[in-house]
VOPAGU-2260 file (C-alpha; in pm, 1 decimal, decimal comma):
REM VOPAGU-2260
SITE   aa  ch    i         X         Y         Z
SITE  UNK   A    0    5936,0   -9247,2  -11384,2
SITE  UNK   A    1    5833,0   -9133,9  -11035,5
SITE  UNK   A    2    5473,0   -9108,7  -11155,0
SITE  UNK   A    3    5497,6   -9464,4  -11290,8
SITE  UNK   A    4    5635,9   -9591,9  -10958,6
SITE  UNK   A    5    5358,5   -9408,7  -10774,8
SITE  UNK   A    6    5095,3   -9560,3  -11002,5
SITE  UNK   A    7    5244,9   -9908,8  -10962,1
SITE  UNK   A    8    5260,6   -9860,6  -10586,5
SITE  UNK   A    9    4895,6   -9759,9  -10574,1
SITE  UNK   A   10    4803,7  -10059,9  -10786,2
SITE  UNK   A   11    4995,2  -10295,6  -10556,0
SITE  UNK   A   12    4826,7  -10140,3  -10251,5
SITE  UNK   A   13    4486,2  -10181,0  -10411,9
SITE  UNK   A   14    4559,6  -10543,5  -10495,8
SITE  UNK   A   15    4682,9  -10609,5  -10140,6
SITE  UNK   A   16    4368,8  -10447,8  -10002,0
SITE  UNK   A   17    4147,0  -10651,7  -10232,7
SITE  UNK   A   18    4324,8  -10972,1  -10129,2
SITE  UNK   A   19    4293,9  -10885,0   -9760,1
SITE  UNK   A   20    3925,5  -10799,1   -9804,4
SITE  UNK   A   21    3875,7  -11122,0   -9995,0
SITE  UNK   A   22    4044,2  -11324,9   -9721,3
SITE  UNK   A   23    3831,5  -11152,3   -9454,9
SITE  UNK   A   24    3513,4  -11203,2   -9654,9
SITE  UNK   A   25    3603,0  -11566,9   -9713,1
SITE  UNK   A   26    3668,1  -11611,4   -9340,8
SITE  UNK   A   27    3335,1  -11450,5   -9252,3
SITE  UNK   A   28    3160,0  -11667,0   -9510,9
SITE  UNK   A   29    3316,1  -11980,9   -9361,3
SITE  UNK   A   30    3199,9  -11880,0   -9013,0
SITE  UNK   A   31    2854,4  -11791,5   -9147,2
SITE  UNK   A   32    2827,1  -12137,3   -9301,6
SITE  UNK   A   33    2938,4  -12296,5   -8975,1
SITE  UNK   A   34    2689,1  -12089,1   -8775,4
SITE  UNK   A   35    2400,3  -12186,0   -9001,7
SITE  UNK   A   36    2502,0  -12550,6   -8964,1
SITE  UNK   A   37    2493,7  -12524,0   -8586,0
SITE  UNK   A   38    2682,7  -12850,5   -8536,8
SITE  UNK   A   39    3037,1  -12758,7   -8635,9
SITE  UNK   A   40    3249,3  -12778,5   -8322,7
SITE  UNK   A   41    3550,3  -12662,4   -8522,6
SITE  UNK   A   42    3390,8  -12318,8   -8554,6
SITE  UNK   A   43    3526,0  -12264,0   -8201,6
SITE  UNK   A   44    3793,7  -11999,4   -8243,8
SITE  UNK   A   45    4033,8  -11921,4   -7955,9
SITE  UNK   A   46    4179,4  -11623,0   -8144,6
SITE  UNK   A   47    3831,9  -11471,6   -8176,3
SITE  UNK   A   48    3767,6  -11537,6   -7805,9
SITE  UNK   A   49    4098,3  -11370,6   -7717,9
SITE  UNK   A   50    3995,1  -11059,2   -7913,8
SITE  UNK   A   51    3643,7  -11020,7   -7772,7
SITE  UNK   A   52    3707,8  -11139,3   -7416,4
SITE  UNK   A   53    3809,0  -10794,1   -7281,3
SITE  UNK   A   54    3487,6  -10646,0   -7423,0
SITE  UNK   A   55    3269,3  -10920,0   -7274,7
SITE  UNK   A   56    3447,9  -10886,8   -6939,8
SITE  UNK   A   57    3370,1  -10515,6   -6934,5
SITE  UNK   A   58    3003,4  -10557,6   -7032,3
SITE  UNK   A   59    2933,1  -10854,3   -6805,6
SITE  UNK   A   60    3124,8  -10702,1   -6516,5
SITE  UNK   A   61    2962,5  -10358,3   -6530,0
SITE  UNK   A   62    2612,6  -10385,4   -6675,7
SITE  UNK   A   63    2527,3  -10714,8   -6500,0
SITE  UNK   A   64    2791,3  -10687,8   -6225,7
SITE  UNK   A   65    2862,7  -11051,9   -6298,4
SITE  UNK   A   66    3007,9  -11262,3   -6018,3
SITE  UNK   A   67    3115,9  -11625,1   -6065,7
SITE  UNK   A   68    3220,6  -11838,9   -5770,3
SITE  UNK   A   69    3376,3  -12183,5   -5748,8
SITE  UNK   A   70    3548,4  -12206,7   -6088,2
SITE  UNK   A   71    3813,5  -12422,2   -5918,5
SITE  UNK   A   72    3546,3  -12694,1   -5889,9
SITE  UNK   A   73    3573,4  -12750,0   -6265,3
SITE  UNK   A   74    3844,1  -13010,9   -6339,7
SITE  UNK   A   75    4158,8  -12842,7   -6473,2
SITE  UNK   A   76    4178,0  -13081,3   -6769,2
SITE  UNK   A   77    3956,2  -13324,4   -6952,4
SITE  UNK   A   78    3584,4  -13339,7   -7022,0
SITE  UNK   A   79    3305,0  -13269,2   -6776,9
SITE  UNK   A   80    2931,3  -13208,8   -6805,4
SITE  UNK   A   81    2842,6  -12871,1   -6657,1
SITE  UNK   A   82    2471,3  -12876,5   -6573,8
SITE  UNK   A   83    2308,3  -12538,2   -6518,8
SITE  UNK   A   84    1971,5  -12379,0   -6450,8
SITE  UNK   A   85    1850,8  -12173,8   -6746,3
SITE  UNK   A   86    1735,7  -11812,4   -6703,6
SITE  UNK   A   87    1660,7  -11494,1   -6892,8
SITE  UNK   A   88    1460,4  -11602,4   -7195,6
SITE  UNK   A   89    1662,8  -11601,9   -7515,2
SITE  UNK   A   90    1895,4  -11331,7   -7379,1
SITE  UNK   A   91    2069,5  -11556,7   -7130,0
SITE  UNK   A   92    2300,6  -11313,0   -6956,7
SITE  UNK   A   93    2409,8  -11569,5   -6698,7
SITE  UNK   A   94    2545,7  -11793,0   -6975,3
SITE  UNK   A   95    2766,0  -11512,4   -7105,4
SITE  UNK   A   96    2868,5  -11412,0   -6753,4
SITE  UNK   A   97    2972,9  -11770,0   -6683,5
SITE  UNK   A   98    3143,3  -11833,0   -7019,0
SITE  UNK   A   99    3336,1  -11506,6   -6989,7
SITE  UNK   A  100    3455,8  -11608,5   -6644,1
SITE  UNK   A  101    3543,7  -11958,5   -6771,4
SITE  UNK   A  102    3765,7  -11828,6   -7051,8
SITE  UNK   A  103    3918,9  -11569,0   -6821,6
SITE  UNK   A  104    4001,5  -11835,8   -6562,6
SITE  UNK   A  105    4120,1  -12118,4   -6790,3
SITE  UNK   A  106    4233,0  -11910,7   -7089,1
SITE  UNK   A  107    4088,0  -11878,8   -7442,1
SITE  UNK   A  108    4283,5  -12184,3   -7560,2
SITE  UNK   A  109    4090,2  -12429,4   -7346,1
SITE  UNK   A  110    3813,5  -12573,8   -7560,8
SITE  UNK   A  111    3469,0  -12523,9   -7408,9
SITE  UNK   A  112    3128,1  -12583,5   -7566,7
SITE  UNK   A  113    2780,0  -12468,4   -7469,5
SITE  UNK   A  114    2472,9  -12652,9   -7594,9
SITE  UNK   A  115    2187,4  -12430,8   -7717,2
SITE  UNK   A  116    1849,5  -12470,3   -7885,7
SITE  UNK   A  117    1878,7  -12535,6   -8261,8
SITE  UNK   A  118    1740,9  -12192,0   -8351,0
SITE  UNK   A  119    1971,3  -12001,1   -8113,0
SITE  UNK   A  120    2276,8  -12197,4   -8229,5
SITE  UNK   A  121    2204,9  -12106,7   -8592,7
SITE  UNK   A  122    2141,7  -11732,0   -8558,2
SITE  UNK   A  123    2400,8  -11558,3   -8780,9
SITE  UNK   A  124    2616,6  -11255,3   -8698,4
SITE  UNK   A  125    2630,2  -11326,0   -8323,5
SITE  UNK   A  126    2972,7  -11490,6   -8300,5
SITE  UNK   A  127    2842,3  -11758,2   -8064,0
SITE  UNK   A  128    2966,3  -12042,2   -8285,0
SITE  UNK   A  129    3320,1  -11904,7   -8247,7
SITE  UNK   A  130    3255,0  -11874,3   -7874,4
SITE  UNK   A  131    3187,2  -12249,9   -7864,2
SITE  UNK   A  132    2807,6  -12269,2   -7888,4
SITE  UNK   A  133    2657,2  -12560,0   -8082,7
SITE  UNK   A  134    2310,8  -12709,0   -8120,0
SITE  UNK   A  135    2203,5  -12916,0   -7822,3
SITE  UNK   A  136    2236,5  -13287,5   -7891,6
SITE  UNK   A  137    2401,8  -13586,9   -7730,0
SITE  UNK   A  138    2604,4  -13632,2   -8047,9
SITE  UNK   A  139    2757,3  -13284,1   -8023,2
SITE  UNK   A  140    2829,0  -13340,4   -7654,0
SITE  UNK   A  141    3003,9  -13670,9   -7732,4
SITE  UNK   A  142    3220,1  -13504,3   -7997,0
SITE  UNK   A  143    3318,0  -13232,6   -7750,1
SITE  UNK   A  144    3405,3  -13490,7   -7484,0
SITE  UNK   A  145    3625,0  -13673,7   -7734,0
SITE  UNK   A  146    3815,4  -13346,2   -7777,4
SITE  UNK   A  147    3861,8  -13322,9   -7399,5
SITE  UNK   A  148    3623,4  -13027,5   -7363,8
SITE  UNK   A  149    3385,0  -12940,5   -7080,5
SITE  UNK   A  150    3026,9  -12902,6   -7205,0
SITE  UNK   A  151    2759,6  -12675,0   -7058,2
SITE  UNK   A  152    2402,4  -12803,4   -7083,6
SITE  UNK   A  153    2068,8  -12668,5   -6963,5
SITE  UNK   A  154    1824,9  -12957,8   -6908,5
SITE  UNK   A  155    1537,4  -12716,4   -6836,1
SITE  UNK   A  156    1568,6  -12558,5   -7181,6
SITE  UNK   A  157    1289,3  -12327,1   -7293,6
SITE  UNK   A  158    1064,0  -12458,1   -7015,2
SITE  UNK   A  159    1295,1  -12318,5   -6747,3
SITE  UNK   A  160    1435,8  -12007,9   -6914,2
SITE  UNK   A  161    1084,3  -11867,7   -6962,7
SITE  UNK   A  162     956,0  -11954,2   -6615,0
SITE  UNK   A  163     774,8  -11665,8   -6440,6
SITE  UNK   A  164    1000,4  -11415,2   -6268,6
SITE  UNK   A  165     856,4  -11511,0   -5927,0
SITE  UNK   A  166    1005,8  -11859,2   -5991,6
SITE  UNK   A  167    1351,1  -11702,7   -6017,1
SITE  UNK   A  168    1477,0  -11900,7   -5717,7
SITE  UNK   A  169    1354,9  -12240,4   -5841,5
SITE  UNK   A  170    1530,8  -12517,4   -6031,6
SITE  UNK   A  171    1277,3  -12628,9   -6293,7
SITE  UNK   A  172    1422,0  -12894,9   -6522,5
SITE  UNK   A  173    1073,3  -13028,0   -6593,3
SITE  UNK   A  174    1176,2  -13386,1   -6512,3
SITE  UNK   A  175    1430,2  -13402,6   -6797,2
SITE  UNK   A  176    1695,3  -13660,0   -6712,4
SITE  UNK   A  177    1885,5  -13702,9   -7040,7
SITE  UNK   A  178    2193,2  -13537,5   -6891,9
SITE  UNK   A  179    2226,3  -13823,8   -6641,1
SITE  UNK   A  180    2223,3  -14086,2   -6915,3
SITE  UNK   A  181    2479,9  -13885,1   -7113,3
SITE  UNK   A  182    2719,1  -13850,3   -6817,4
SITE  UNK   A  183    2696,3  -14220,9   -6735,8
SITE  UNK   A  184    2748,8  -14329,7   -7097,1
SITE  UNK   A  185    3052,5  -14105,8   -7139,5
SITE  UNK   A  186    3200,0  -14156,6   -6793,0
SITE  UNK   A  187    3231,9  -13784,1   -6722,4
SITE  UNK   A  188    3163,8  -13604,7   -6394,1
SITE  UNK   A  189    2865,9  -13374,7   -6355,2
SITE  UNK   A  190    2948,6  -13024,3   -6233,6
SITE  UNK   A  191    2634,3  -12837,6   -6117,7
SITE  UNK   A  192    2626,6  -12467,6   -6207,6
SITE  UNK   A  193    2367,6  -12253,4   -6029,8
SITE  UNK   A  194    2282,6  -11896,1   -6132,5
SITE  UNK   A  195    2046,5  -11624,5   -6014,4
SITE  UNK   A  196    1949,5  -11285,7   -6155,8
SITE  UNK   A  197    1871,8  -11378,7   -6515,1
SITE  UNK   A  198    1498,7  -11406,6   -6451,7
SITE  UNK   A  199    1501,2  -11045,8   -6333,0
SITE  UNK   A  200    1628,1  -10908,2   -6666,1
SITE  UNK   A  201    1257,3  -10880,3   -6758,6
SITE  UNK   A  202     924,2  -10937,4   -6590,2
SITE  UNK   A  203     838,4  -11282,6   -6724,5
SITE  UNK   A  204     463,3  -11332,4   -6691,1
SITE  UNK   A  205     376,8  -11669,9   -6840,1
SITE  UNK   A  206     541,1  -11957,1   -7026,7
SITE  UNK   A  207     251,5  -11975,9   -7270,9
SITE  UNK   A  208     252,5  -12356,0   -7302,8
SITE  UNK   A  209    -117,5  -12368,8   -7387,2
SITE  UNK   A  210     -78,8  -12089,7   -7644,0
SITE  UNK   A  211     209,6  -12278,3   -7807,2
SITE  UNK   A  212      -8,5  -12588,0   -7844,9
SITE  UNK   A  213    -317,5  -12404,3   -7967,9
SITE  UNK   A  214    -123,6  -12212,0   -8233,7
SITE  UNK   A  215      79,1  -12522,7   -8335,4
SITE  UNK   A  216     386,7  -12313,6   -8261,0
SITE  UNK   A  217     540,7  -12596,6   -8059,2
SITE  UNK   A  218     507,1  -12840,9   -8349,3
SITE  UNK   A  219     652,6  -12599,2   -8604,5
SITE  UNK   A  220     953,7  -12480,0   -8405,0
SITE  UNK   A  221    1025,2  -12743,5   -8137,8
SITE  UNK   A  222     982,0  -12458,3   -7887,0
SITE  UNK   A  223     710,9  -12570,5   -7646,1
SITE  UNK   A  224     637,5  -12226,6   -7503,9
SITE  UNK   A  225     503,6  -11893,5   -7629,5
SITE  UNK   A  226     589,1  -11670,4   -7334,7
SITE  UNK   A  227     499,9  -11311,9   -7260,4
SITE  UNK   A  228     723,0  -11064,9   -7077,2
SITE  UNK   A  229     734,3  -10695,7   -6991,4
SITE  UNK   A  230    1059,8  -10514,0   -7068,2
SITE  UNK   A  231    1193,2  -10199,6   -7234,8
SITE  UNK   A  232    1186,6  -10049,3   -7488,9
SITE  UNK   A  233     858,8  -10181,9   -7634,8
SITE  UNK   A  234     684,0  -10296,6   -7318,6
SITE  UNK   A  235     521,3  -10625,3   -7416,1
SITE  UNK   A  236     741,1  -10893,1   -7570,0
SITE  UNK   A  237     635,6  -11239,4   -7691,2
SITE  UNK   A  238     918,5  -11494,3   -7709,0
SITE  UNK   A  239    1149,9  -11193,6   -7674,3
SITE  UNK   A  240    1005,5  -11035,8   -7990,6
SITE  UNK   A  241    1028,0  -10751,3   -8058,6
SITE  UNK   A  242    1378,9  -10762,7   -7912,0
SITE  UNK   A  243    1393,0  -10628,6   -7560,2
SITE  UNK   A  244    1664,8  -10454,9   -7363,5
SITE  UNK   A  245    1762,1  -10674,3   -7065,9
SITE  UNK   A  246    1736,0  -10497,5   -6733,8
SITE  UNK   A  247    2075,6  -10462,9   -6559,2
SITE  UNK   A  248    2008,1  -10732,9   -6302,4
SITE  UNK   A  249    2303,4  -10847,7   -6093,7
SITE  UNK   A  250    2402,4  -11199,3   -6204,9
SITE  UNK   A  251    2562,6  -11437,8   -5956,7
SITE  UNK   A  252    2680,5  -11784,4   -6062,7
SITE  UNK   A  253    2808,5  -12056,9   -5831,5
SITE  UNK   A  254    2987,2  -12373,1   -5946,3
SITE  UNK   A  255    2934,8  -12666,1   -5711,1
SITE  UNK   A  256    3179,7  -12954,5   -5654,7
SITE  UNK   A  257    3191,4  -13221,1   -5930,2
SITE  UNK   A  258    2992,6  -13540,8   -5887,7
SITE  UNK   A  259    3123,2  -13879,9   -6004,8
SITE  UNK   A  260    2793,4  -14060,7   -6057,6
SITE  UNK   A  261    2933,8  -14414,1   -6036,0
SITE  UNK   A  262    3138,4  -14338,8   -5727,3
SITE  UNK   A  263    2843,8  -14178,6   -5553,0
SITE  UNK   A  264    2546,6  -14380,3   -5676,3
SITE  UNK   A  265    2696,3  -14712,4   -5790,8
SITE  UNK   A  266    2742,9  -14884,8   -6126,1
SITE  UNK   A  267    2377,4  -14879,9   -6232,7
SITE  UNK   A  268    2215,6  -14591,5   -6048,6
SITE  UNK   A  269    1845,1  -14521,7   -6057,1
SITE  UNK   A  270    1807,4  -14210,3   -6271,7
SITE  UNK   A  271    1518,8  -14080,3   -6063,5
SITE  UNK   A  272    1731,2  -14096,6   -5748,1
SITE  UNK   A  273    2022,9  -13918,6   -5916,9
SITE  UNK   A  274    1790,6  -13653,3   -6058,3
SITE  UNK   A  275    1620,7  -13583,4   -5725,6
SITE  UNK   A  276    1948,2  -13564,5   -5533,8
SITE  UNK   A  277    2132,1  -13341,8   -5782,5
SITE  UNK   A  278    1843,7  -13102,6   -5840,3
SITE  UNK   A  279    1785,6  -13093,5   -5464,0
SITE  UNK   A  280    2143,8  -12984,9   -5402,6
SITE  UNK   A  281    2119,6  -12726,9   -5679,8
SITE  UNK   A  282    1795,8  -12598,6   -5527,8
SITE  UNK   A  283    1961,9  -12560,6   -5187,8
SITE  UNK   A  284    2245,6  -12360,4   -5345,1
SITE  UNK   A  285    2001,6  -12145,0   -5544,6
SITE  UNK   A  286    1795,9  -12074,3   -5231,7
SITE  UNK   A  287    2111,9  -11958,5   -5055,5
SITE  UNK   A  288    2190,8  -11723,9   -5343,6
SITE  UNK   A  289    1835,1  -11590,8   -5324,7
SITE  UNK   A  290    1873,8  -11528,6   -4950,0
SITE  UNK   A  291    2172,3  -11304,1   -5028,3
SITE  UNK   A  292    1966,3  -11077,6   -5252,3
SITE  UNK   A  293    1807,2  -10777,2   -5086,9
SITE  UNK   A  294    1622,4  -10632,8   -5387,2
SITE  UNK   A  295    1525,4  -10757,0   -5736,2
SITE  UNK   A  296    1762,0  -10642,9   -6013,3
SITE  UNK   A  297    1982,2  -10460,3   -5761,4
SITE  UNK   A  298    2086,9  -10792,2   -5608,3
């Protein structure tokens, strides 16, 4: 009888384990599907963020010595368009430094979305969809605003994130003004976010815009650059392939006061004027951060 009970107990344990494994596999499959879609804002998972946040805090706070200032400038509730300068190639350490600080400050339960290039938003097994990352589009931003979420956007995109390392202290949006139209349409404030240090995680040599055109790379991938960088462990890297190890550059991020476009520029502002003024203020802040640095990487 005892042997029978033992056998039944083992069978029940095995069944429970199979069910648990099945539930976990099903959950992972659901998140994989959402990641590959790249547009599913409901993939955002505060429980996942709560679990991984201590790890990210440790990594961002030690390896990159991440420092984020001015988080109180982000409205405590409601939507806002956080507009940042983009750095570090595809391994955007400043984005993770900032997002980690955001969730630490406001808590994992405050919905927050980051807009990324289609390819980056759809890379599986990274967890970024659960972190809040979705493909960059005005439609995804509108959906996030409707949910009351702040949205982080990088107008400079691949053009800025692969700028040469000696342009580290420059705001280079490339004249892209779509973020202004989006903020005006949705009636949300713009919160400038300025970061430095990401362009020192490798020695970025060239954007490779001409190479991207000649090879038709830009047409095939919607990535208008084919950049070259020097970084460990393989030395030369093209578009961050083969994967490189980011240098432990100190990352400093500063959040500037929010800007109500209508209040500051009027009902129908000239986009060029708004663009020049906002990027000028971001450039001033970035130059001040650069003045604080004594050595590259070290900070």
